[in-house]
N, C-alpha and C positions, 0 to 999 in steps of 0.2 A: 263294239261298241265299250267293253268291257275296258279296254285300253285306253279309251276318251277320261274313261271317269276315273283311273289309276293317275292319271297325264294331271287331269282337274285337279286331283284330292294331294298329290304331290306338290302343283305348282298353290295352289291354297296354303298349305303349312311351308313354303317357303315364304311366302309372301307372309302370311303372320312372321315367321321370325325375321324377315326383314326390318318387317313395322317395327317387332318387340326390339329389337336392335337398333337401330334407328331410335328411339323412345328414350331406351338405358342408355344412349350414346348423348343424347341433349339433355338429359338428367344428369348424366357426371358431366357434364360443361357447365351447367346449372348451380350445381353443388360447389365444383371442385373451389373457384375462388374465397368461399364463407371458411370453406374448412382448412383454404390456407392459411387463414387470416385467424382463423381460432389457434392455430397452432403455431402462428407467432408471437399473434399475446401469450398465451401461454411461455415461451420460452422467454419474452420481455418479463414477465410476472418474474416466473422464477429468480432471473438476470437480478431486477429489483428486490427481490426478499433476500439476495443474499447481500448487496450490496447493501441494505437495510441492516444487515445482520454484522456485516465486516463496520457499515457504522455505528451501532449501539456499543461495539468493544472499545472502539474508538472511542466513544463518548464515554466509556467507562473509565480506560485509563487514564483519563484527562482528569476526572475528578479525582481518581485516587491521587494523581498528583501534585491535585489544586487542594487536596487534605497534605499533603504533606508540604506543599511551599508554606501553612498559614504554623506551623511549628518554628519559632523562632530560633531552636538549634540547627535542625535542618539546613535554615538559612545561615545560618553559620558556618557548617560544614561544607556546602556548596558554593561561597564564599572563598572560602580556604582551598577548593579545590580548583576549581575552573578561573577566577582571577588571583589565586595568589596572595588576597587579605592576609593580614597577620592582624593579633590582637596589639595594644600601645604596651610595649615593651618586651614583644620579641621578634625575631630577627629570622626572618625563613632562607632556607639556603636551598637552592635548585640545584640537583646535579644532573646531567646530559652529556656525560662521557660514555660511549658505547665501542665494545671493540669490535673487528671486522668481521670476528662472526655473527653481532647481531644481538648479544648477549650484555647487559649492563655491567660495568666496572663497579663496583659500591666505590666512591672514592666522596669526600668532602671539603668542599672548598671555605676558606673565611674571606666571606666581602672586608675589606680592608679600605678600599677604599668611601662605601657607603658608609659615613658619617653623621649622622644626627647634628644638624644643628644649620650646615650646610644650604642653601638656596635649591629648591628643586629640578634647577636645569642646571647645576652642578653634580648633584645627585642621578638624574638621568644618563648625565654625557658618561658617568664614570661608571654608572650600569652599564652602557651600552660596549664602553673600551674592555669593560672587565669580562662580557659576555664574548665577545671576541677571541680574548685568550681565550 
C-alpha cells in the first residue's frame, strides 16, 4: 500500500509539472508575437531617429550655404570659379597643361585670336580651335 501512495504522489507531481509546462508553453506562444513587434518597432524608431538627425544636419548645412549665396561677393567668386566669368576689361587665361607624372606645369598662353569686336560665333570657333591646340 505504501508503494501505491508513492506512485500516486509521483504521478501527481509529474502531472502538475506537465500541466505547468503546457501552461508556460502556451503563455510563451501568446507573448512571443507582441514582444517581436515591440523590438521591431524599437529598431524602426532608432533608425528614424538617426535619419532625423542626419536630415537636420543636412538642413543646417543647406541653410548655411543659403546664407553664403546671399552675399554678392560670394556669388562673384563662385561665378569666377565655376563658370569662368570675368568682369568687363579683364582677360582670363586657363592653363590645362599636365605632365605625364600628373603634376601641373605652370605655363601661360595668351589668347591672340580672341579679340573683342568680333561676332560671338567667330570668338566661339576661335576659342574651340585654340583649345584644341
